[in-house]
N, C-alpha and C positions, 0 to 999 in steps of 0.2 A: 317594334311600331305596331303591337297588336291593339286592337280596336274593339271592345267588349260590345259595345253598341250596335255594330254591324253584326256580331255574332247573336246578339238578341233578335235582331231582325229577320236574320236566318232561321232561327230556331221558331220564331211565330210562325214563318211561312210553313216551317215543317208540320207544325201542329195541324193546319189546315189541310194538308195533303196527307196524314195520317188518317184524320177525319174522312176523307174522300175514300181511304181503303175501306174504313167501316160500312160508309154509307152503300159504296157498291159492292158490299159483301165478297171481298177476297179472301176466300179461306184456304190457307196453303195448309194447315194441320189443325189438329184438334187444340186449342187454347189458344189460337191466333189471334182472336178477337179481343181476348183478355190481354195480351201481350201489349197489343196497340193502344188499349185503352189504359194500359198502366203507363206507357210513354205520353200519352196524350195529357194525363193529368200530372206527369211529373216534370215535362219539359217547361210549362208555364211557370212553375214554381224555379226552375231555373233562370228564366228570362227576368222573373220578378228580384231575383237577389240581383242581377247583373244591373237591372235599371236602378235599384235601390243603392247598389255601390256606387254607381255613376253620379248618384244624387248625395252621395256622402253619408248614405244609412247604410250602418255596419252591422244592423242587429238583425240578420236574415239567417235561415237554417242553412243554407248551401254557400260551400266555399271551395270551389273548384277552380282549376286553373282555365284560364282561357284556351289555352291550345289544346289540353286535354278535349274539354268540350267541342272545339271546333272539331276534330277529327272524329268524335263520336257522332256530331250533327252532320257531317259529309258522308260518314259510312251509312248514315241512317239514311238519307236522301239517296244515294246508290241504290240501297236495298228498295226504296220504295220505288225507284223509277224502273229498276230490273222488274218488280213484280208487276208494275203496270205495262211495261214492255211485254213481259210473257203473255198477260191478259189481251194485250192488242194483238198478239201475234195468235192467239187462238182464234180470234174473230175473221182471221183471214183464212182463203182458200186454201186446200192443203198442198196445193202446187207452189203455194208462197211460203209455206213452212220450213222449205229446204233451206239450211243453215250451211252457209260457205264458211271454210275452214279460218277464215280470217274474223268471223263473228261468232263468238262462243255463247251459248244460251245456257244459262243456269237452270237448273232444274227445280222443280218446287221444291224439293227435300233440301237442296243445298239454299234456296231462298228462305225457308223455314228456319232452317239452322241458324242462319244469318242473322234474322230478326231474333230470336231468342238469343243468340250471343249479346246482341245490343243490349238487349234488356239487363243480361246479367252484367256487362259492364258498367251500364250506369247504376244499377244497384250497388255493385263494389263502391264506385266513386261516391256515393250516397252515404253508404255505410263507414268509410273510412273516417278515422278521428280527427284528420286535418280539416281545417276550416278553410274554406272556399274565400280566396283571395284575388281579386281582378286586378292584373297588371294595369295599372293607370296611373297618369300624371295626376296631380291636385288639378282642381278646376282653374282652367286659366283666368287670371285676373287682367290681363291685357285689356284694357278699355279699345274700342275701335279707333279712338282719336289717338291713341300712342303709336299708331303707324306712321303719323306725321310728325316728325320733329320739327323743330323751330329752323326754318331755313330763311337767310337773309333775303331781302327784296330782290338784290341784283341778282341771285342765282334762280331766282324763278322764271320757268321757260314755259310760254304758251298759255300764260295765264289772262293776258290784258284783257281780252275781249269778252272772256267768261265774267272778269272783273268789273268792266265798264257795264256789262249787262245788269249785276246785280247792284251797283252803285246807283244807276238808274232808280231800281225798284227801290232802294234803301232812302232815297233821297224823297222830300216832299215835293210832289208835282204839283204845279200851278192847276188851279181848277178841277183837283181830285178832292173828294170828300176826306175830312181830316177823321180816319179812323185807323186802328189797327190793320195791320198787314204782317201776316206770316208766310216767311220766304223759306223753303225746303229746298236744301242741296241734296239729291240723292244720288248714289252709285255706290259700285264695287270699291271694295277695300284698295287704298293704295292709288286711287285716282287724284288724291288732294283735296277732298272734301273740306278736312279742316284748315288746311292751311288758306285756302279761299274763303273761309269764313273769317280767319285770323287777319286777312288783308282787309275784309270788311270791317272789322272791330276797330282795325287801328288805323283805318282811313279819316280824312277828314271831316267825311260826310258823318262816321262814325261816331266822332268825338263830341258831335254836336249835340247829341242826346243829354238831358237832364240827368237821367239815372241810366247806369250799364252794369251787366254782369255777364258773367261767362262760366257756365255750369256744365258738369257731364251728366248725360241722361242713360249711359251705358248700364248702369247698374239696375235700371229698369222700376226704382222705388220711386212714386210719385212724391210721397212725403219728403224724403230726404231731397229731390230736386227742388221742390218747394224752399225748403230750411236752407238750402244750398245758397238760393237766389237771394234769400231775406238777408242773410250773413253777407255776403259779398254787398249788398246795399246798405251795410253797417247797422242792420238791426239785429242785434246780438241776443236781444232779451227774450228768448224763445221759451216757451213753458209747456209747449205741446208737441209733437210727432204727429198728430192727426190731420191727414189731409186736407179734410173740409175746413177745419179751424184755419190750418197754415192758407188755404187759397182766400180764406177772409180777410185775414191778416195781410197778405200781399196785396190783395185788391185795396184795401184802404189805405196801405202806404202809397201805391202807385196812382191813385186817384187824382186827376188834373195833372198828372205829369207826363213829361215825353220820355218814353224809355226805350232802350236797345238791349235786349237780352240774346245771348246767344246759347242754344241746348245742343250739344255735342254730341255724336253719337248716339241718338235716342234708338232703342232698340224695342220698344213694344208701343202698345197704344194707350201711352199714359195722357195723350191730349184729351180725352174725354175728360179725365179725372182733374185735369188741371186748367182747364180753359177759362173756367170762370174766375181763375184769379188774376186775369189781366184785364184790365177795363179796355173797352173797345172805341171809346169817344174821342180819345186823342190821336193823333198822328203818331205811333211808335210803331216800332218794328220788333220782330222776333224772327230770329235765325234758327232753323233747325238742321243738323245734319243726320244724314241717316243713309243706311244701304237697303232699307225695306221702303219698296213704293208704295204698298198700302198705309204707311206711317206717314209718307211724305203727303200723299192723296188727303188723309184725315186732317193732317195740321194745316194744309193750306186750301182747304175746300171753299171757304169762304172769303173773298177779299184777299187771297193769296197769290202767292206765284210758286211754281215748281222750275228750279234747274236741275236738267239731267246733265250730270256729268259724263263726259265725252273722252277716249282715249287721244292722246297726242298724234297727230299726224306724222308721217315720215319724217318730214324736214325736223320737226319740232324734237322728235324723238331722238335723232341723231345729234342736234345741238345738245340735249339736255345729258346723253349718255358721255358726250365726248368732254363735257364740262366738269362731269364728276371723274372721268377717266383719265384724260390727258392733262398733264401740267402745262401751264401756258406757254414755257419756254419751248415748248414740241408741237407748237399747234401748227408749225409749216413743215414738221416732219412728215414724210409719208405714211399713212397710217395702216394699220393691218385691216383687212375687209371685215367690218363690222355688221354685214347683213343678218349673219344667223342670230349675233345676240339681240338685234333688233327686232328681228321677227319674233324670237323667243318672247322678249318684253311687251311686245304687243301694244306698245303706246301708253303702258302703265309708268307712271311718274315714279312711283316706288321701285318697281322693279329696275327701271332705266338707273335710278340713283344708286341702288345697291349695288347692281353687278357692275356699273361704273367705278364707285369706290373700291370694289373687290379688284377690278383690273389695275387700278391704280397701283394696288400692292403688288400687283406682278410685273410693275415696272412699265405699264403701257406708255409710248406704243413701242418701245425698244427691247423689253424681256424677251427673252429667248422662248419662253412658252406662252406668249400670246396669241400666237397663230394657232396655237393646239387648243387653246381655251375657246377662241372663236368658232373652230369646227367641232367642239364638243357635241356628240349627240343629244345629250341631255344635260341640262346646268344640276340635277341632282348626282351625276357622277363627280361634281366638284368637290374638294376638300370639306369636310366638316370642321366646325370650331371656329369659322371666322364671323367676327361679331356682326358684321352686316347682313352676311347670308343668314345666319340665325335669328336676326332679327326679322326680316323678312320670312322665314320660315314660320316664327311665332305667329306673323299676323295671318297668314295663311292657315295655320292649325285653328286660329281664334274663327275666323271664317266658315271654317268647315263644321267646326264644332256647334256653330250657331244654327245650322240646319236643323228645323224642329223635329225629325222624327228619323228612328234608325233606318226605316224602310228607305225613305227619302234620299238618305245618305248612300245607301246602295244604289239607287237609281242615278245619284249624280257620279259615283264611282264608273257607271256603265259608259260615261262620254269618252273614257280612257280608252275604249275600243275604237275609236275615231282617232285619225290624226289632228293636231291640233290647229292646222290650216284647213280643216275640211269641214266647212259647214254641214250639219247635220240636218236632214228633214224633222221636223217635230214629231210628224206623224208615224214616220218611220220609228223614231226612237221609243215613242210610247208603246207601239204594237210589239216592240221586241221587250220593253220592261214587262209588258202583260204576258207574253210567251215565255218568258224566263222564269216567271212566278213571284216577281217583288212584290207585285199589287194583289190583291184580290177583289173584284166587286162585291159589293154588298146592297142590303137593302137599303142602308143610308145613304151609300154613293155607287152608284150604278157605272161609273166611269172615273175610277180611282188615278188612271194616268195621266188624263188629261187635269185633274185635281192637283196633282203631284207636281206636273209640269207648272203649273202657274204658280204653285208655291217656289219653285226656283228662280222662276221670273221674277215674283216680286222680291225675293231675296237679292237679285241684281247680282247673282252668283254665276249665272249664264246670261249671255248678250244675244239678243236679237240680231239677224243679219238681213233676212229678207221678211218684210212685213206686208201680208196682202191687204188689199183696199179695205177690209172690213177690220183692219187692226189687228188679225188674227197673226201670231209668230208663224211663218212656213218653214225659217231656217234660223239656226242658231249654233251657239259655238261656247266655248269656255274661254275665259281670258288666259293669256299665254302662261304665265307663271303659274297660276292654279291649275292649269293642264299638266303643267310639271309635275306638280303637287299630287295630284288626283291619281296619277300614273305608277309615281313612285309608291304611293299608299297601296294602290291595287294590287302591284307586283309584289309587295312586302307581305300582303295579308294574302296570296296566292288567290286572288279574286280575278284577274286575269292572267295570261301569257303572252306576252308581246314579242314578235318577232319584227325588229325594225333596227336590228343592229346591237340590242341588249343581249349579252352573252349567256346570262343566266336561265337555265331552262329546267324548271322542276319536271319529274317525273310524272307526277299525276295533276293534270292540268283541269279547270272547267269551263276556261273562256280563253278562245284564242283569236288573236287579231295580228292578221298579217298584213304588213306596211312595207311600202318602199321596196317592192321586187325582192325582198330579202330570201326568199326561198327558190331555190332552182332544183332543177330534178336530180342533181348530184348530192343536194345538201343532206347530212346526215343528222338525226336527232333522235334521241331516247323518251319517247314520249308516249304514254298509253292514251289513245284518242278515244278510246272506247267510253270513257268519262267525261268527255267534251259535251257541253251545255250548248255554247255558242261557237260560230264560227263566222267571222267577218273578214272579207279578202280585199285588199287595196291593190291593184295589179296583179302580179304573175303569183299564182298558188304553188306550182310544182306537182310532180306525179303524185308523190305521196300523200301529200294534203287533200288530193282531190280523190284519193281512192276510199270511197265511201263504205269500203266493206270493213274498215278499221273504226268507225265510229258506230255508236248505238243508240246513246241516250241524247244526241242533239234535239234541242228545243228549237234554236234559231239558226239557221242558215241564210247567210247575207252574203250573195255572190253577185249582185248587181255590178260591182266595179272589179269583179275579176276578169282578167284579160284572157287566161288561156282555158276558160272553162266550155266544154264540148258538148253536144248532144249526147255523145256515149257517155258521159258522166252522171248523167241523170238516172239510167235504171236502176244501179245500185242505190242512189239516193232515195229511191222510191222505198227502201227497206227500212227507213228511218221512223218508225213507227209513232214516235212521241213527239215529231216535228209539230211545230205551230205556225212557225214563220219562214216562209220560204220567197227568196226575193233573188231573179235570175237576170244575167247580164251575157256578157261576151258574145259568144256565136252562136247561142241557142235559139234555133228556129223550131223545133217541135219537141213537144212533150211525149213522154211515152204513157201507153195506156196504165202501166203499173201505178201511175200516181193515184189511182183509186185506193191504194192500201194506206195513204197518208191521212185516216180517218180523222186525226186530231187537228190537222191543219187549219188555222184561222186565218192566215192573211198569206194569199200568194201574187207577188208584184211581177208582172213582166214587163213592166214599161220599157225597161233597159235591154230587153231580150227582143228578137225578131220573130216572134211566134204569131203568124197571122191566123191559123185555125187551132181553135180550143178542144184539145177532147171533150167528149160529153162526160167522160168519167169525174171531170173537175166540178160539172154542176152538181154531181150526185155526193159530192163529200159533206158529211152531215155537220161539220162544225165551221164550213169555210164562212168567214164574215166579210171580208174584204177581198176584191177580185180586181186588178188592175191591168190594163195593156190597151190593145187596140186589134181586136180579133173578129172573127165570126164563127159560127159552128160549122162542123163538116156536112157535108149531106146526109139526108137521112137522119137528122139529129133529133127529130121529132119520134123517136123510139119510144116504145110501150114502156120499157125500164124508167127512162128519164122522165117520162110523163107521170107514172107510177110513182115515182120519189117525191115530185114536186106536188102533186095531189095529196099524197099524205101530209104535208105539211110540215116536213122535216127539215126543208130548206132555211138557213139561218141568214142567208145572204143579206148585206146591208149596203154594201158598195159593191157597185157594177158599173166601173169606168174604165175602159167602155166596150162599146161592141159596134160592129159595122152593119149597116143595113145596105143590101142589094137585091138582086132577082131572087136568091135562094131564101129557103126557110131557115130561122135562126132565132136570135134571144128574142125579136119580138112577140115571136109566138107563145114564148115562155114566160115572159115579165110579168103577166096578171097572175101566175102561180107563185110569184115571189112575193110572198103577202109582208115581207119584213125590210124590204127596199127602203133605204134613207138617203142615197146618193147614186145618180145615174148619169151617164154620159153616153151620147149617141153620136155617130157620124154618119149621116145619109150618104150614098154613091151617087153617083150619075147614072148607076146601072140599076137602081132599084125603081121596080115597077110600081103604077099607080096601086095596085092589089097589095103590094107589101107596104108601101107608104100607109094604105087604109088600115092594114094591121096594125103597123106602129102608130097610127092616131089613136087607135083603140086602146092599145097598151098604155099609152103616156096618159088617156083619160082618166084609165083606172088609177094609175099610178099617183095622178093629182088631186084624185077624187078628196074631198073635203068632208071629214069625218066630224069636225067641229068639237073634239074632245080632247085634243091635243094641241094644246097653245104652244108647248116648247118643241113641236115635232121640227126635227132639223133637215126636212125633205129639200133636197136640192137636184135641180135638172140643168143639163148642159146638152143644149143641141145645135149640132154643126151640120148644115144644109147647103153649103156652099154648090154643092154639085146637082140639086135637083131644085123644084118648086117647093115654094114654102106655103103652098095653097092648103095642105093637110092640117096646117095649125088652125087655119080658119074654122074648122069643124070642132076644135075642143072649145067645151062649155063650161059654165058655172053648174054647180058651186064646185070652186076648186081650189086648192092650197099648195103654196110653195112658200120656202122660207128664202131660196136663193134660185136666179133663174139666170141662164146666160142663152143667147141665140146668136148664131154666127151664120150668116148667109145673107141672100139679096132680100133686103126688107124694105119694101115701099110704104108698107103702114104696120103701125102696132097691132099685132094679132089680138082680137077681142079676148080672148083668155085673159091675157097678162091684166087688164084692167079687172077682171073677175077675180083675181087671186087675192084670197084673204091673207092681210097683213104681209103682204110680201118686203122682205127688208133689203134684199140685195139684188140688183137687178144689172148686167152687163148685154149691151146690144153692140154688135159687131156687123158692119156691113159696107160696101163701097161709098155709099152716100146714104145718109140718114136725112128724111125728108121733113119738112115743115110740120105735117100733118102728125107724123109719128112723133116728133119731139114735144108739139103742143100736147100730145094726149099723155105724155109722160109727168105732166103737172098734177095731174090728177091721182097720182098714187102717193096719197097722203100718210101710210105708213111706212115709204121707202125711207131707208138709213143709208145705204150706199148706191152710189149711181157710176156706172163705168160706160162711157161712150167711145167705141173706135171706130175710125171711118177715115177716109182719104178727105170727106171735107162734110160740112153741116149745111143745110138750107139756114137761111136767116130767118130767126124767130127771135121772140121776146118773151122771157120768163116774168111772169106777171108777179104782183103782188101777193103774198101769201100763199105761193106757189110750193111744193115740197116741204111741207113745214115740218116734217122731222128728219131731213136729211143731214148728215153729219159729213161726209166725203165725198165730193164730186170730183169725176176723174175724166180728162178727155184725154185720147191718143188720136192726134191726127197728122196729117200729111201736109194739110194746108190750113192756115190759121184761120179757121172760119168760126169763132165762138159766137155764142148768143148773147144778145142784149140781155141784163138782169136788171129788173126794176127793184129799187130800195122796197124790203118789206117780203121779198121772196127769199128762200132759204133762210130762215131767220136763225136757224140753230147749226149753219155750215161751221165745222172746225179744221177741215182741210179742203184744199184747193189744189188740185193736180193738173198742170198744163203741160203735157207732152208734146210739144212740137217743135222741132228744130228751128223751123222759120218764122216763128212768133218774132212780131215786131212790135212791142207797145202791146198794151191789154186794154185800148179805149173803150172797149165793149164792156168790159168787167170792171166796176168800180168796187174795190174790196173794202172801202169804207162802209159800204152797206151789210156787210158780213159782221153783225156784232162779237159774234162769238168765235172768230177766225182765229187759228192758232199757228198754222204753217201753210205756206204756199210752196208748190214743188214744181220746178222748171228743167226742161230738158236741157241737159249741159251742152247743148251745142246751139244755144240762143246767143244773141249778139250781145255786146257789152252796154249799147244802149238800153234794151230792153231789161236787162239785169238793173240798171242804174235806175230806170223808171219805175220798176216792180221795188226795188229797195226803199227808193224815196215813199210811194205810198205807203207802204209796210211802217216806216219811220212815222207816219202821220197817224196811222191807225192806233186807237186807244189801246189795244192788247200788243200793240209790238210783233206782230206774228214774224215766226222764223222763216227767212226765205232759204229755200234749199235748192242746190243745184244738183240734179242726177247725172252724174257722169257716166252712162252707160251707152251700149251701142243701140242705134236707132230702133226702137220698136217698130217691127212689121205689123201691117194691118190684122196677121193672122196668130199673133201672141199676145198675150196679157203678161206685161212685166212686173213682178213684185216691187213695191217699193223697200229701198234698205230703209233700215232704221237708222235716222240721222243721228242717233249716239254711238252708234256701232264703232265708226274710226273714220277716218279719211282716206282711207282705200281698202277696198273688198279684194277678196281672194282671187276673183275673176279680172281684176284690172280695174272694174268699175268702182266708182267711187261716189262720195257725197261732198259737197261742201256747203257749209251753211254759214250766211252772210250776215254781219252785225248790223241791226237796225236801231240800234240806240240814237240818242241825239246827238252824239259828238262824232257818229259815223261817217267817216269821208267818201264821199262818192267816187272822188276822183282815182281812189286807190282800187277800184273794183275792176279788175282784170281777169277774164275767165282763167288765163294761164297761172296767175300769180295769188288768188285769194286762198286762204288757209282756213281749214276748220279750226273752230274753237276748240281748244284743248280741254 
């Protein structure tokens, strides 16, 4: 299962690291720079050859085996990291250079000899007469749509609500303008996009159109797509393949006709080229199926509709699995426990159908090994050669191969480091990508991790789980079967080593994930830990794994979910001089002063630890960018050494979230020196004196000062002052700037500086009670896009016409249902309305028909049936038919902001919370809506 593309990405990264060796002037021996330059020149030729062969171009100089190249590349990386470790050690004080027996340091002579040996090995490979041939299969011709075989209507499960929703869009609505509507069906492979489109095509509504055609867009060729449509419309006298001429021909043919065209599996932005081919002044319909969100957005941007495919809920998942696995005559037989199968299929119809067919071959439910298969740790352990499993495997290969770059594939494989049922924080993941070196910032892209994460979201190959109120993805996960696929691929490529019951353990590993408490102090394994780059632990790690004397080249150490981590383990961890990401949890209460040795550390996350006092050595780490926790500095923190470091301008800290303010000196005195801060979180304790609050006010004033030359400045501030007076906020003055602000405390009025903030986009206010004066003042924030109000109750107010003209999302989290009156004309662009109040009864104060752009309404899962019915009725009468979402989650307390779960994610989340989307089509029956019985759209 060799993957030349992954090797190409690895070598590209290696070249940039070799460049760093030259730039930093690491000279191990005479001629060292020449050897490095040779490698920098030759390695790109190898990647060019690999990429060329992947494109089917075989006329390249190099023909080496992928396996040989991987070994050379890995040894090269080891040598580079040992050189950098050696240089980092030389920068430490003499007493830190003592090397214990468990950690052998290579001499400069040895490193020099290794670099020369690697050059010779590469030269020998280049000089051999054998041509370099990449082991690869021919490019897959499997169209995305081929994942959906024809399924009889009676065999479809959980499709009715989605079909009703789309039939409504397909029909010609009374009173609506007669014009073209483009309907996009978007989602991950195997969710049933093509099946849903086929049901539309074969429906009575679909058959009423004058002209109809079904074509594939998977080839990405606009000319072929247009000619295929013309051929299906019985216009066979085509004399050109030119897309422009074909557009004219098709437009002329369809003029004044009602047409219905389905473009299945569109994979690129072809719409921009072909859209002129479709007359818009007739009530026609085009349905596009795609897995790419940006394609759906482009196709349906004008008078369109986007349907996001959702996974089946637990009830429909089990029904679909048993329909395929269990013969009818055994429907009353006591079934084996299928919970593990359903969990791994993750609501994906293709997976449920495939595994169902496989289990039927195993004589489900009476077969003697059915129970064994159900309890199988991984489905990739199942026998190969089965047609159904092989077909699903090909679909997953096709989807993985469609990821647009080799580096992005490596980022995606990193998801295998996390359990399949463990939602991953997006920012945690992105910082680990950077620490691993998968991506490198450049002049063209300062945040490649964010850019590549968005690409994966756009491909719908990962699914958002929790979404913040500003629509940013907070946590995400891979789909069950895709997680199985990337886990198998990562293991075969030796990309990761997984301890979760998998027996094979290679001797040389680069990344280790410990899951399910599979390691104990008595566990024996023969692994060289000195070359490990990433270690992530879920549960118990065991004594040997936490012996950091055995590691040397670690870059990522993620122990926030490790249950047996102790303070005593950290002293040795401070010898990991190449560490860039460190996250701690468990029973950690203090950090050793030796942490100052981690001079390359970029992220320190203590949110899951119990560290209350932060050593000043942390502040002096020269590369630290992100610092998380809830702590204060020790007494006498204002030492000359700390101030000297900060005054020098060497501090790179951008995230400080966050620190405590009390009667002692601390971060408030130092903030003014941290010139690169972009995110700050502060808790003011009741013990904070007036003088300390004055100091804090001055620090905040300097932080929010408006420079007016950074329109894309992401500065945010979160202030919690429950335990002290808010009077210090009154002294903050213009000019000031923040993109995002959260205030939590006793707020009787809106602080004046809030109104003065230039272009404030996001605001969250939390208080026991929010007064009428405060709420009225909010209406003047004309640039605000996201507003969240958390309180026991709100004073009665009316939001006037033209108030909050740019607001996109309005969220209330209330203990008592005291919502404002909203006049027609206010909030003209509101798309999302979130009403979290379990005691809500009716919404008479809020007339949703006033919100012309409304797309979704979210309710607390504890509201009454009557309230649900009233809101569904109102949504049904709204021109946009907004989705009504019930958020089944624990009651949000006034002290916390609960992120919204992505309604497309599932019918049940991993923590037991879930989302229910209620149908709002014209035929939806209100009498069927019961809080306990509503099913998610499949």
